[in-house]
N, CA and C atoms of all chains as a GROMACS GRO file, in nm:
protein
  570
    1UNK      N    1  -0.713  -2.986  -2.385
    1UNK     CA    2  -0.622  -3.085  -2.325
    1UNK      C    3  -0.633  -3.079  -2.173
    2UNK      N    4  -0.644  -3.192  -2.108
    2UNK     CA    5  -0.658  -3.189  -1.963
    2UNK      C    6  -0.532  -3.136  -1.894
    3UNK      N    7  -0.554  -3.076  -1.778
    3UNK     CA    8  -0.440  -3.027  -1.701
    3UNK      C    9  -0.371  -3.141  -1.628
    4UNK      N   10  -0.242  -3.129  -1.618
    4UNK     CA   11  -0.168  -3.230  -1.542
    4UNK      C   12  -0.184  -3.205  -1.393
    5UNK      N   13  -0.178  -3.313  -1.319
    5UNK     CA   14  -0.186  -3.302  -1.173
    5UNK      C   15  -0.081  -3.207  -1.117
    6UNK      N   16   0.039  -3.219  -1.168
    6UNK     CA   17   0.150  -3.137  -1.118
    6UNK      C   18   0.126  -2.989  -1.142
    7UNK      N   19   0.063  -2.960  -1.256
    7UNK     CA   20   0.033  -2.821  -1.290
    7UNK      C   21  -0.072  -2.764  -1.193
    8UNK      N   22  -0.172  -2.844  -1.162
    8UNK     CA   23  -0.273  -2.800  -1.066
    8UNK      C   24  -0.207  -2.773  -0.932
    9UNK      N   25  -0.124  -2.867  -0.890
    9UNK     CA   26  -0.059  -2.855  -0.760
    9UNK      C   27   0.032  -2.732  -0.754
   10UNK      N   28   0.109  -2.710  -0.860
   10UNK     CA   29   0.203  -2.597  -0.853
   10UNK      C   30   0.130  -2.464  -0.860
   11UNK      N   31   0.020  -2.456  -0.936
   11UNK     CA   32  -0.059  -2.331  -0.939
   11UNK      C   33  -0.115  -2.299  -0.801
   12UNK      N   34  -0.164  -2.403  -0.732
   12UNK     CA   35  -0.220  -2.381  -0.598
   12UNK      C   36  -0.111  -2.331  -0.504
   13UNK      N   37   0.007  -2.389  -0.517
   13UNK     CA   38   0.115  -2.353  -0.424
   13UNK      C   39   0.174  -2.213  -0.450
   14UNK      N   40   0.156  -2.165  -0.571
   14UNK     CA   41   0.200  -2.028  -0.597
   14UNK      C   42   0.118  -1.930  -0.514
   15UNK      N   43  -0.014  -1.952  -0.509
   15UNK     CA   44  -0.101  -1.860  -0.435
   15UNK      C   45  -0.110  -1.893  -0.287
   16UNK      N   46  -0.099  -2.021  -0.256
   16UNK     CA   47  -0.114  -2.064  -0.117
   16UNK      C   48   0.013  -2.140  -0.080
   17UNK      N   49   0.119  -2.067  -0.044
   17UNK     CA   50   0.252  -2.126  -0.034
   17UNK      C   51   0.264  -2.244   0.064
   18UNK      N   52   0.189  -2.239   0.174
   18UNK     CA   53   0.208  -2.348   0.271
   18UNK      C   54   0.112  -2.464   0.245
   19UNK      N   55   0.046  -2.463   0.130
   19UNK     CA   56  -0.056  -2.564   0.102
   19UNK      C   57   0.003  -2.705   0.092
   20UNK      N   58  -0.064  -2.795   0.159
   20UNK     CA   59  -0.036  -2.937   0.136
   20UNK      C   60  -0.146  -2.986   0.042
   21UNK      N   61  -0.105  -3.033  -0.073
   21UNK     CA   62  -0.202  -3.067  -0.177
   21UNK      C   63  -0.197  -3.216  -0.206
   22UNK      N   64  -0.312  -3.280  -0.196
   22UNK     CA   65  -0.320  -3.420  -0.236
   22UNK      C   66  -0.420  -3.431  -0.349
   23UNK      N   67  -0.372  -3.473  -0.463
   23UNK     CA   68  -0.462  -3.483  -0.578
   23UNK      C   69  -0.485  -3.629  -0.612
   24UNK      N   70  -0.610  -3.662  -0.631
   24UNK     CA   71  -0.645  -3.799  -0.666
   24UNK      C   72  -0.710  -3.800  -0.804
   25UNK      N   73  -0.662  -3.886  -0.889
   25UNK     CA   74  -0.723  -3.903  -1.021
   25UNK      C   75  -0.838  -4.001  -1.003
   26UNK      N   76  -0.961  -3.945  -1.001
   26UNK     CA   77  -1.076  -4.025  -0.959
   26UNK      C   78  -1.110  -4.138  -1.055
   27UNK      N   79  -1.096  -4.107  -1.182
   27UNK     CA   80  -1.143  -4.206  -1.280
   27UNK      C   81  -1.027  -4.269  -1.357
   28UNK      N   82  -0.904  -4.230  -1.322
   28UNK     CA   83  -0.789  -4.281  -1.395
   28UNK      C   84  -0.782  -4.231  -1.537
   29UNK      N   85  -0.851  -4.119  -1.565
   29UNK     CA   86  -0.854  -4.068  -1.702
   29UNK      C   87  -0.781  -3.935  -1.717
   30UNK      N   88  -0.708  -3.896  -1.610
   30UNK     CA   89  -0.635  -3.768  -1.612
   30UNK      C   90  -0.729  -3.650  -1.638
   31UNK      N   91  -0.851  -3.663  -1.597
   31UNK     CA   92  -0.951  -3.558  -1.626
   31UNK      C   93  -1.045  -3.532  -1.508
   32UNK      N   94  -1.069  -3.633  -1.427
   32UNK     CA   95  -1.156  -3.616  -1.311
   32UNK      C   96  -1.072  -3.626  -1.184
   33UNK      N   97  -1.047  -3.509  -1.123
   33UNK     CA   98  -0.960  -3.506  -1.007
   33UNK      C   99  -1.035  -3.466  -0.882
   34UNK      N  100  -0.983  -3.510  -0.769
   34UNK     CA  101  -1.023  -3.446  -0.645
   34UNK      C  102  -0.896  -3.393  -0.580
   35UNK      N  103  -0.907  -3.277  -0.518
   35UNK     CA  104  -0.792  -3.217  -0.451
   35UNK      C  105  -0.827  -3.189  -0.306
   36UNK      N  106  -0.742  -3.234  -0.217
   36UNK     CA  107  -0.756  -3.201  -0.076
   36UNK      C  108  -0.643  -3.106  -0.041
   37UNK      N  109  -0.679  -2.987   0.005
   37UNK     CA  110  -0.579  -2.884   0.030
   37UNK      C  111  -0.585  -2.842   0.176
   38UNK      N  112  -0.470  -2.848   0.240
   38UNK     CA  113  -0.461  -2.808   0.380
   38UNK      C  114  -0.368  -2.688   0.388
   39UNK      N  115  -0.414  -2.581   0.454
   39UNK     CA  116  -0.331  -2.461   0.465
   39UNK      C  117  -0.369  -2.382   0.589
   40UNK      N  118  -0.271  -2.317   0.648
   40UNK     CA  119  -0.299  -2.230   0.763
   40UNK      C  120  -0.371  -2.102   0.716
   41UNK      N  121  -0.360  -2.070   0.587
   41UNK     CA  122  -0.422  -1.948   0.534
   41UNK      C  123  -0.575  -1.959   0.528
   42UNK      N  124  -0.627  -2.080   0.544
   42UNK     CA  125  -0.773  -2.098   0.544
   42UNK      C  126  -0.834  -2.062   0.680
   43UNK      N  127  -0.748  -2.043   0.778
   43UNK     CA  128  -0.795  -2.018   0.914
   43UNK      C  129  -0.887  -1.895   0.920
   44UNK      N  130  -1.001  -1.910   0.983
   44UNK     CA  131  -1.093  -1.798   1.000
   44UNK      C  132  -1.178  -1.768   0.878
   45UNK      N  133  -1.165  -1.849   0.774
   45UNK     CA  134  -1.244  -1.825   0.652
   45UNK      C  135  -1.356  -1.928   0.639
   46UNK      N  136  -1.463  -1.888   0.573
   46UNK     CA  137  -1.571  -1.983   0.548
   46UNK      C  138  -1.527  -2.078   0.438
   47UNK      N  139  -1.601  -2.188   0.424
   47UNK     CA  140  -1.570  -2.284   0.317
   47UNK      C  141  -1.575  -2.216   0.181
   48UNK      N  142  -1.675  -2.130   0.165
   48UNK     CA  143  -1.687  -2.062   0.036
   48UNK      C  144  -1.561  -1.980   0.008
   49UNK      N  145  -1.514  -1.907   0.109
   49UNK     CA  146  -1.393  -1.826   0.091
   49UNK      C  147  -1.271  -1.914   0.064
   50UNK      N  148  -1.263  -2.027   0.134
   50UNK     CA  149  -1.150  -2.118   0.114
   50UNK      C  150  -1.148  -2.173  -0.029
   51UNK      N  151  -1.265  -2.217  -0.075
   51UNK     CA  152  -1.272  -2.271  -0.210
   51UNK      C  153  -1.242  -2.163  -0.314
   52UNK      N  154  -1.287  -2.040  -0.285
   52UNK     CA  155  -1.259  -1.929  -0.378
   52UNK      C  156  -1.110  -1.903  -0.388
   53UNK      N  157  -1.039  -1.916  -0.275
   53UNK     CA  158  -0.894  -1.897  -0.278
   53UNK      C  159  -0.829  -1.997  -0.375
   54UNK      N  160  -0.881  -2.120  -0.372
   54UNK     CA  161  -0.825  -2.222  -0.461
   54UNK      C  162  -0.864  -2.192  -0.606
   55UNK      N  163  -0.991  -2.152  -0.627
   55UNK     CA  164  -1.033  -2.118  -0.764
   55UNK      C  165  -0.949  -2.003  -0.818
   56UNK      N  166  -0.923  -1.903  -0.731
   56UNK     CA  167  -0.840  -1.790  -0.774
   56UNK      C  168  -0.701  -1.837  -0.812
   57UNK      N  169  -0.648  -1.931  -0.734
   57UNK     CA  170  -0.514  -1.984  -0.762
   57UNK      C  171  -0.511  -2.051  -0.899
   58UNK      N  172  -0.622  -2.109  -0.937
   58UNK     CA  173  -0.628  -2.180  -1.066
   58UNK      C  174  -0.657  -2.086  -1.182
   59UNK      N  175  -0.666  -1.958  -1.151
   59UNK     CA  176  -0.671  -1.852  -1.252
   59UNK      C  177  -0.774  -1.877  -1.362
   60UNK      N  178  -0.895  -1.902  -1.321
   60UNK     CA  179  -1.003  -1.909  -1.419
   60UNK      C  180  -1.015  -2.042  -1.492
   61UNK      N  181  -0.929  -2.136  -1.458
   61UNK     CA  182  -0.940  -2.266  -1.526
   61UNK      C  183  -1.059  -2.347  -1.475
   62UNK      N  184  -1.099  -2.318  -1.351
   62UNK     CA  185  -1.209  -2.393  -1.292
   62UNK      C  186  -1.337  -2.361  -1.366
   63UNK      N  187  -1.414  -2.464  -1.394
   63UNK     CA  188  -1.539  -2.443  -1.467
   63UNK      C  189  -1.515  -2.441  -1.618
   64UNK      N  190  -1.390  -2.423  -1.656
   64UNK     CA  191  -1.355  -2.428  -1.798
   64UNK      C  192  -1.293  -2.563  -1.828
   65UNK      N  193  -1.159  -2.562  -1.848
   65UNK     CA  194  -1.095  -2.690  -1.880
   65UNK      C  195  -1.090  -2.782  -1.758
   66UNK      N  196  -1.109  -2.722  -1.640
   66UNK     CA  197  -1.110  -2.805  -1.520
   66UNK      C  198  -1.254  -2.824  -1.473
   67UNK      N  199  -1.332  -2.893  -1.549
   67UNK     CA  200  -1.472  -2.913  -1.513
   67UNK      C  201  -1.480  -3.001  -1.388
   68UNK      N  202  -1.397  -3.102  -1.387
   68UNK     CA  203  -1.417  -3.208  -1.290
   68UNK      C  204  -1.307  -3.210  -1.184
   69UNK      N  205  -1.300  -3.102  -1.107
   69UNK     CA  206  -1.211  -3.101  -0.993
   69UNK      C  207  -1.294  -3.084  -0.868
   70UNK      N  208  -1.294  -3.187  -0.787
   70UNK     CA  209  -1.370  -3.179  -0.665
   70UNK      C  210  -1.276  -3.133  -0.553
   71UNK      N  211  -1.322  -3.037  -0.472
   71UNK     CA  212  -1.234  -2.973  -0.374
   71UNK      C  213  -1.272  -3.006  -0.231
   72UNK      N  214  -1.170  -3.022  -0.149
   72UNK     CA  215  -1.192  -3.027  -0.006
   72UNK      C  216  -1.081  -2.946   0.058
   73UNK      N  217  -1.120  -2.856   0.148
   73UNK     CA  218  -1.019  -2.771   0.212
   73UNK      C  219  -1.021  -2.793   0.362
   74UNK      N  220  -0.903  -2.791   0.420
   74UNK     CA  221  -0.891  -2.811   0.564
   74UNK      C  222  -0.793  -2.707   0.619
   75UNK      N  223  -0.824  -2.654   0.737
   75UNK     CA  224  -0.734  -2.558   0.801
   75UNK      C  225  -0.620  -2.633   0.866
   76UNK      N  226  -0.499  -2.587   0.836
   76UNK     CA  227  -0.382  -2.650   0.898
   76UNK      C  228  -0.364  -2.596   1.039
   77UNK      N  229  -0.353  -2.687   1.134
   77UNK     CA  230  -0.331  -2.646   1.273
   77UNK      C  231  -0.184  -2.665   1.308
   78UNK      N  232  -0.132  -2.572   1.385
   78UNK     CA  233   0.009  -2.584   1.423
   78UNK      C  234   0.027  -2.692   1.529
   79UNK      N  235  -2.269  -0.904  -1.754
   79UNK     CA  236  -2.404  -0.961  -1.742
   79UNK      C  237  -2.507  -0.852  -1.757
   80UNK      N  238  -2.612  -0.879  -1.837
   80UNK     CA  239  -2.720  -0.782  -1.854
   80UNK      C  240  -2.799  -0.767  -1.724
   81UNK      N  241  -2.854  -0.647  -1.706
   81UNK     CA  242  -2.935  -0.621  -1.587
   81UNK      C  243  -3.052  -0.718  -1.576
   82UNK      N  244  -3.111  -0.747  -1.691
   82UNK     CA  245  -3.232  -0.832  -1.685
   82UNK      C  246  -3.197  -0.974  -1.639
   83UNK      N  247  -3.074  -1.017  -1.667
   83UNK     CA  248  -3.032  -1.150  -1.621
   83UNK      C  249  -3.014  -1.148  -1.470
   84UNK      N  250  -2.944  -1.047  -1.421
   84UNK     CA  251  -2.921  -1.040  -1.278
   84UNK      C  252  -3.052  -1.017  -1.202
   85UNK      N  253  -3.143  -0.939  -1.261
   85UNK     CA  254  -3.275  -0.920  -1.198
   85UNK      C  255  -3.355  -1.049  -1.194
   86UNK      N  256  -3.344  -1.126  -1.302
   86UNK     CA  257  -3.416  -1.252  -1.307
   86UNK      C  258  -3.363  -1.351  -1.203
   87UNK      N  259  -3.230  -1.356  -1.188
   87UNK     CA  260  -3.171  -1.444  -1.086
   87UNK      C  261  -3.213  -1.398  -0.947
   88UNK      N  262  -3.205  -1.264  -0.926
   88UNK     CA  263  -3.240  -1.210  -0.794
   88UNK      C  264  -3.386  -1.242  -0.760
   89UNK      N  265  -3.476  -1.228  -0.856
   89UNK     CA  266  -3.616  -1.251  -0.823
   89UNK      C  267  -3.642  -1.400  -0.799
   90UNK      N  268  -3.568  -1.487  -0.868
   90UNK     CA  269  -3.583  -1.631  -0.842
   90UNK      C  270  -3.541  -1.666  -0.699
   91UNK      N  271  -3.430  -1.608  -0.653
   91UNK     CA  272  -3.386  -1.644  -0.517
   91UNK      C  273  -3.465  -1.568  -0.410
   92UNK      N  274  -3.529  -1.456  -0.450
   92UNK     CA  275  -3.617  -1.386  -0.356
   92UNK      C  276  -3.749  -1.462  -0.339
   93UNK      N  277  -3.797  -1.521  -0.449
   93UNK     CA  278  -3.930  -1.581  -0.449
   93UNK      C  279  -3.933  -1.724  -0.397
   94UNK      N  280  -3.814  -1.785  -0.385
   94UNK     CA  281  -3.810  -1.926  -0.343
   94UNK      C  282  -3.709  -1.943  -0.229
   95UNK      N  283  -3.751  -2.010  -0.123
   95UNK     CA  284  -3.662  -2.028  -0.008
   95UNK      C  285  -3.536  -2.105  -0.045
   96UNK      N  286  -3.554  -2.208  -0.126
   96UNK     CA  287  -3.439  -2.291  -0.164
   96UNK      C  288  -3.435  -2.303  -0.316
   97UNK      N  289  -3.324  -2.260  -0.373
   97UNK     CA  290  -3.310  -2.265  -0.519
   97UNK      C  291  -3.180  -2.336  -0.555
   98UNK      N  292  -3.190  -2.429  -0.649
   98UNK     CA  293  -3.071  -2.495  -0.699
   98UNK      C  294  -3.056  -2.464  -0.848
   99UNK      N  295  -2.947  -2.394  -0.879
   99UNK     CA  296  -2.910  -2.372  -1.019
   99UNK      C  297  -2.830  -2.494  -1.061
  100UNK      N  298  -2.878  -2.565  -1.160
  100UNK     CA  299  -2.821  -2.697  -1.190
  100UNK      C  300  -2.825  -2.726  -1.339
  101UNK      N  301  -2.754  -2.832  -1.376
  101UNK     CA  302  -2.760  -2.881  -1.514
  101UNK      C  303  -2.863  -2.992  -1.520
  102UNK      N  304  -2.968  -2.969  -1.598
  102UNK     CA  305  -3.080  -3.062  -1.604
  102UNK      C  306  -3.186  -3.022  -1.502
  103UNK      N  307  -3.287  -3.106  -1.488
  103UNK     CA  308  -3.394  -3.079  -1.392
  103UNK      C  309  -3.375  -3.171  -1.272
  104UNK      N  310  -3.449  -3.142  -1.163
  104UNK     CA  311  -3.435  -3.230  -1.047
  104UNK      C  312  -3.483  -3.371  -1.079
  105UNK      N  313  -3.577  -3.381  -1.173
  105UNK     CA  314  -3.622  -3.515  -1.213
  105UNK      C  315  -3.517  -3.585  -1.297
  106UNK      N  316  -3.442  -3.506  -1.375
  106UNK     CA  317  -3.344  -3.566  -1.464
  106UNK      C  318  -3.217  -3.481  -1.472
  107UNK      N  319  -3.135  -3.490  -1.367
  107UNK     CA  320  -3.009  -3.413  -1.369
  107UNK      C  321  -2.919  -3.460  -1.484
  108UNK      N  322  -2.848  -3.365  -1.541
  108UNK     CA  323  -2.764  -3.397  -1.657
  108UNK      C  324  -2.615  -3.397  -1.623
  109UNK      N  325  -2.585  -3.396  -1.494
  109UNK     CA  326  -2.446  -3.388  -1.453
  109UNK      C  327  -2.436  -3.451  -1.314
  110UNK      N  328  -2.330  -3.525  -1.291
  110UNK     CA  329  -2.314  -3.596  -1.165
  110UNK      C  330  -2.307  -3.503  -1.044
  111UNK      N  331  -2.248  -3.385  -1.063
  111UNK     CA  332  -2.236  -3.290  -0.952
  111UNK      C  333  -2.373  -3.235  -0.914
  112UNK      N  334  -2.452  -3.201  -1.015
  112UNK     CA  335  -2.589  -3.154  -0.989
  112UNK      C  336  -2.672  -3.265  -0.923
  113UNK      N  337  -2.654  -3.385  -0.974
  113UNK     CA  338  -2.728  -3.499  -0.921
  113UNK      C  339  -2.700  -3.519  -0.772
  114UNK      N  340  -2.574  -3.501  -0.733
  114UNK     CA  341  -2.536  -3.522  -0.593
  114UNK      C  342  -2.610  -3.425  -0.501
  115UNK      N  343  -2.624  -3.300  -0.545
  115UNK     CA  344  -2.692  -3.202  -0.461
  115UNK      C  345  -2.843  -3.231  -0.456
  116UNK      N  346  -2.900  -3.268  -0.570
  116UNK     CA  347  -3.043  -3.306  -0.573
  116UNK      C  348  -3.066  -3.422  -0.474
  117UNK      N  349  -2.976  -3.519  -0.475
  117UNK     CA  350  -2.991  -3.634  -0.385
  117UNK      C  351  -2.986  -3.592  -0.238
  118UNK      N  352  -2.896  -3.501  -0.205
  118UNK     CA  353  -2.884  -3.454  -0.065
  118UNK      C  354  -3.012  -3.383  -0.023
  119UNK      N  355  -3.064  -3.294  -0.110
  119UNK     CA  356  -3.186  -3.220  -0.077
  119UNK      C  357  -3.306  -3.314  -0.069
  120UNK      N  358  -3.311  -3.409  -0.160
  120UNK     CA  359  -3.423  -3.504  -0.160
  120UNK      C  360  -3.420  -3.591  -0.036
  121UNK      N  361  -3.300  -3.630   0.005
  121UNK     CA  362  -3.286  -3.713   0.124
  121UNK      C  363  -3.342  -3.643   0.246
  122UNK      N  364  -3.323  -3.511   0.251
  122UNK     CA  365  -3.372  -3.434   0.365
  122UNK      C  366  -3.516  -3.386   0.345
  123UNK      N  367  -3.578  -3.429   0.234
  123UNK     CA  368  -3.716  -3.391   0.202
  123UNK      C  369  -3.735  -3.239   0.195
  124UNK      N  370  -3.637  -3.170   0.139
  124UNK     CA  371  -3.647  -3.026   0.126
  124UNK      C  372  -3.713  -2.992  -0.008
  125UNK      N  373  -3.812  -2.903   0.000
  125UNK     CA  374  -3.874  -2.856  -0.125
  125UNK      C  375  -3.786  -2.749  -0.185
  126UNK      N  376  -3.754  -2.762  -0.312
  126UNK     CA  377  -3.670  -2.660  -0.374
  126UNK      C  378  -3.708  -2.634  -0.519
  127UNK      N  379  -3.670  -2.514  -0.563
  127UNK     CA  380  -3.692  -2.473  -0.701
  127UNK      C  381  -3.567  -2.507  -0.781
  128UNK      N  382  -3.583  -2.578  -0.891
  128UNK     CA  383  -3.466  -2.607  -0.974
  128UNK      C  384  -3.464  -2.515  -1.097
  129UNK      N  385  -3.348  -2.462  -1.126
  129UNK     CA  386  -3.330  -2.381  -1.246
  129UNK      C  387  -3.229  -2.454  -1.335
  130UNK      N  388  -3.278  -2.498  -1.450
  130UNK     CA  389  -3.192  -2.572  -1.542
  130UNK      C  390  -3.114  -2.474  -1.629
  131UNK      N  391  -2.984  -2.459  -1.598
  131UNK     CA  392  -2.905  -2.360  -1.672
  131UNK      C  393  -2.879  -2.402  -1.817
  132UNK      N  394  -2.899  -2.530  -1.845
  132UNK     CA  395  -2.878  -2.575  -1.983
  132UNK      C  396  -2.987  -2.521  -2.076
  133UNK      N  397  -3.099  -2.475  -2.015
  133UNK     CA  398  -3.208  -2.418  -2.095
  133UNK      C  399  -3.187  -2.271  -2.124
  134UNK      N  400  -3.089  -2.210  -2.060
  134UNK     CA  401  -3.074  -2.065  -2.074
  134UNK      C  402  -2.927  -2.026  -2.060
  135UNK      N  403  -2.865  -1.998  -2.171
  135UNK     CA  404  -2.722  -1.968  -2.173
  135UNK      C  405  -2.690  -1.842  -2.092
  136UNK      N  406  -2.782  -1.744  -2.092
  136UNK     CA  407  -2.758  -1.620  -2.017
  136UNK      C  408  -2.754  -1.647  -1.867
  137UNK      N  409  -2.845  -1.732  -1.820
  137UNK     CA  410  -2.846  -1.767  -1.677
  137UNK      C  411  -2.723  -1.852  -1.645
  138UNK      N  412  -2.689  -1.941  -1.737
  138UNK     CA  413  -2.574  -2.030  -1.715
  138UNK      C  414  -2.446  -1.952  -1.689
  139UNK      N  415  -2.422  -1.849  -1.771
  139UNK     CA  416  -2.302  -1.767  -1.751
  139UNK      C  417  -2.326  -1.662  -1.642
  140UNK      N  418  -2.450  -1.611  -1.637
  140UNK     CA  419  -2.484  -1.504  -1.543
  140UNK      C  420  -2.472  -1.545  -1.397
  141UNK      N  421  -2.511  -1.668  -1.368
  141UNK     CA  422  -2.510  -1.711  -1.227
  141UNK      C  423  -2.366  -1.720  -1.175
  142UNK      N  424  -2.271  -1.748  -1.265
  142UNK     CA  425  -2.130  -1.757  -1.223
  142UNK      C  426  -2.079  -1.619  -1.181
  143UNK      N  427  -2.121  -1.517  -1.254
  143UNK     CA  428  -2.082  -1.380  -1.220
  143UNK      C  429  -2.157  -1.335  -1.095
  144UNK      N  430  -2.287  -1.364  -1.095
  144UNK     CA  431  -2.374  -1.322  -0.984
  144UNK      C  432  -2.320  -1.371  -0.850
  145UNK      N  433  -2.279  -1.499  -0.845
  145UNK     CA  434  -2.232  -1.558  -0.720
  145UNK      C  435  -2.081  -1.545  -0.704
  146UNK      N  436  -2.012  -1.500  -0.810
  146UNK     CA  437  -1.866  -1.502  -0.812
  146UNK      C  438  -1.816  -1.644  -0.780
  147UNK      N  439  -1.870  -1.738  -0.854
  147UNK     CA  440  -1.842  -1.880  -0.832
  147UNK      C  441  -1.836  -1.948  -0.969
  148UNK      N  442  -1.730  -2.021  -0.999
  148UNK     CA  443  -1.710  -2.062  -1.138
  148UNK      C  444  -1.784  -2.186  -1.184
  149UNK      N  445  -1.847  -2.256  -1.092
  149UNK     CA  446  -1.905  -2.385  -1.132
  149UNK      C  447  -2.053  -2.394  -1.098
  150UNK      N  448  -2.116  -2.492  -1.159
  150UNK     CA  449  -2.258  -2.524  -1.136
  150UNK      C  450  -2.260  -2.671  -1.095
  151UNK      N  451  -2.337  -2.712  -0.999
  151UNK     CA  452  -2.452  -2.648  -0.936
  151UNK      C  453  -2.416  -2.540  -0.833
  152UNK      N  454  -2.518  -2.459  -0.801
  152UNK     CA  455  -2.506  -2.359  -0.696
  152UNK      C  456  -2.636  -2.360  -0.616
  153UNK      N  457  -2.620  -2.366  -0.483
  153UNK     CA  458  -2.737  -2.371  -0.396
  153UNK      C  459  -2.756  -2.239  -0.322
  154UNK      N  460  -2.878  -2.188  -0.327
  154UNK     CA  461  -2.917  -2.069  -0.249
  154UNK      C  462  -3.025  -2.106  -0.149
  155UNK      N  463  -3.009  -2.058  -0.026
  155UNK     CA  464  -3.112  -2.077   0.076
  155UNK      C  465  -3.146  -1.939   0.133
  156UNK      N  466  -3.273  -1.903   0.122
  156UNK     CA  467  -3.321  -1.771   0.167
  156UNK      C  468  -3.229  -1.659   0.118
  157UNK      N  469  -3.198  -1.664  -0.008
  157UNK     CA  470  -3.121  -1.556  -0.069
  157UNK      C  471  -2.972  -1.563  -0.047
  158UNK      N  472  -2.926  -1.661   0.033
  158UNK     CA  473  -2.783  -1.668   0.063
  158UNK      C  474  -2.718  -1.782  -0.016
  159UNK      N  475  -2.604  -1.750  -0.077
  159UNK     CA  476  -2.530  -1.853  -0.150
  159UNK      C  477  -2.463  -1.949  -0.051
  160UNK      N  478  -2.495  -2.075  -0.062
  160UNK     CA  479  -2.444  -2.175   0.032
  160UNK      C  480  -2.319  -2.243  -0.022
  161UNK      N  481  -2.317  -2.269  -0.151
  161UNK     CA  482  -2.198  -2.331  -0.209
  161UNK      C  483  -2.232  -2.418  -0.328
  162UNK      N  484  -2.129  -2.483  -0.377
  162UNK     CA  485  -2.145  -2.576  -0.488
  162UNK      C  486  -2.151  -2.718  -0.437
  163UNK      N  487  -2.128  -2.810  -0.528
  163UNK     CA  488  -2.145  -2.952  -0.497
  163UNK      C  489  -2.057  -3.000  -0.382
  164UNK      N  490  -1.929  -2.964  -0.385
  164UNK     CA  491  -1.837  -3.013  -0.281
  164UNK      C  492  -1.878  -2.966  -0.142
  165UNK      N  493  -1.912  -2.837  -0.133
  165UNK     CA  494  -1.948  -2.779  -0.003
  165UNK      C  495  -2.078  -2.839   0.047
  166UNK      N  496  -2.177  -2.849  -0.042
  166UNK     CA  497  -2.306  -2.902   0.000
  166UNK      C  498  -2.292  -3.048   0.044
  167UNK      N  499  -2.213  -3.124  -0.030
  167UNK     CA  500  -2.193  -3.265   0.007
  167UNK      C  501  -2.126  -3.277   0.144
  168UNK      N  502  -2.026  -3.192   0.165
  168UNK     CA  503  -1.955  -3.195   0.293
  168UNK      C  504  -2.049  -3.156   0.407
  169UNK      N  505  -2.130  -3.052   0.383
  169UNK     CA  506  -2.226  -3.007   0.486
  169UNK      C  507  -2.330  -3.116   0.513
  170UNK      N  508  -2.368  -3.186   0.408
  170UNK     CA  509  -2.464  -3.295   0.423
  170UNK      C  510  -2.404  -3.404   0.512
  171UNK      N  511  -2.280  -3.439   0.483
  171UNK     CA  512  -2.216  -3.549   0.557
  171UNK      C  513  -2.193  -3.516   0.704
  172UNK      N  514  -2.164  -3.388   0.732
  172UNK     CA  515  -2.138  -3.349   0.871
  172UNK      C  516  -2.266  -3.314   0.947
  173UNK      N  517  -2.379  -3.308   0.878
  173UNK     CA  518  -2.504  -3.271   0.943
  173UNK      C  519  -2.529  -3.120   0.942
  174UNK      N  520  -2.432  -3.043   0.892
  174UNK     CA  521  -2.449  -2.897   0.890
  174UNK      C  522  -2.562  -2.851   0.799
  175UNK      N  523  -2.588  -2.930   0.694
  175UNK     CA  524  -2.692  -2.891   0.599
  175UNK      C  525  -2.829  -2.895   0.667
  176UNK      N  526  -2.851  -3.005   0.737
  176UNK     CA  527  -2.976  -3.020   0.810
  176UNK      C  528  -2.989  -2.908   0.915
  177UNK      N  529  -2.878  -2.879   0.981
  177UNK     CA  530  -2.874  -2.771   1.081
  177UNK      C  531  -2.907  -2.636   1.018
  178UNK      N  532  -2.852  -2.613   0.899
  178UNK     CA  533  -2.878  -2.488   0.828
  178UNK      C  534  -3.027  -2.471   0.799
  179UNK      N  535  -3.091  -2.582   0.754
  179UNK     CA  536  -3.234  -2.573   0.724
  179UNK      C  537  -3.315  -2.549   0.851
  180UNK      N  538  -3.269  -2.604   0.962
  180UNK     CA  539  -3.336  -2.578   1.089
  180UNK      C  540  -3.324  -2.430   1.125
  181UNK      N  541  -3.200  -2.378   1.116
  181UNK     CA  542  -3.176  -2.237   1.150
  181UNK      C  543  -3.255  -2.143   1.060
  182UNK      N  544  -3.266  -2.177   0.932
  182UNK     CA  545  -3.335  -2.090   0.836
  182UNK      C  546  -3.485  -2.119   0.832
  183UNK      N  547  -3.528  -2.210   0.920
  183UNK     CA  548  -3.670  -2.246   0.929
  183UNK      C  549  -3.726  -2.294   0.796
  184UNK      N  550  -3.652  -2.385   0.734
  184UNK     CA  551  -3.697  -2.451   0.611
  184UNK      C  552  -3.744  -2.591   0.649
  185UNK      N  553  -3.864  -2.626   0.605
  185UNK     CA  554  -3.918  -2.758   0.638
  185UNK      C  555  -3.830  -2.868   0.578
  186UNK      N  556  -3.793  -2.962   0.662
  186UNK     CA  557  -3.715  -3.077   0.615
  186UNK      C  558  -3.727  -3.189   0.716
  187UNK      N  559  -3.682  -3.305   0.677
  187UNK     CA  560  -3.684  -3.419   0.768
  187UNK      C  561  -3.545  -3.439   0.823
  188UNK      N  562  -3.535  -3.442   0.953
  188UNK     CA  563  -3.404  -3.465   1.017
  188UNK      C  564  -3.374  -3.613   1.016
  189UNK      N  565  -3.257  -3.646   0.965
  189UNK     CA  566  -3.218  -3.787   0.967
  189UNK      C  567  -3.076  -3.795   1.022
  190UNK      N  568  -3.064  -3.788   1.151
  190UNK     CA  569  -2.930  -3.786   1.211
  190UNK      C  570  -2.879  -3.927   1.236
   0.00000   0.00000   0.00000
């Protein structure tokens, strides 16, 4: 069963509390999402590290039931 | 992961400057994410080795552990993990990918 957008968003926010999360349902099928995540916690990290933080937040769902989540991460500036 | 799987992955990335672990072949990608990376590399005229993980279940699961990265495709340049589809696409769009190939002395065509 596909994950709900809200579930993705809340999982990310548990691990990355200040995250601003924008999720787009790419195909309108509740299965292909893109997520844009902005957080101050990404500061000083490489893109790989930033994406890993999000994958960790999703607790192993990525690559499994979440095949089609495209990620973009941005450092939040004060 | 078995040692022989990790050794096989290591020798592939040692023996080839640019390696893409992907679903399908570069001639016939079997997944939109893999296809996007093939297109970016082809656009820059980069020669690369494609490893079709759909042909080998051990490599398919092994590469995720090897890179500590949950998804495929995965791009390696001179032994270094560069990222998956989202990162490579973003680097392509910003010109960083072309810059990376310049820094790593990989032959490619600059199209700025």
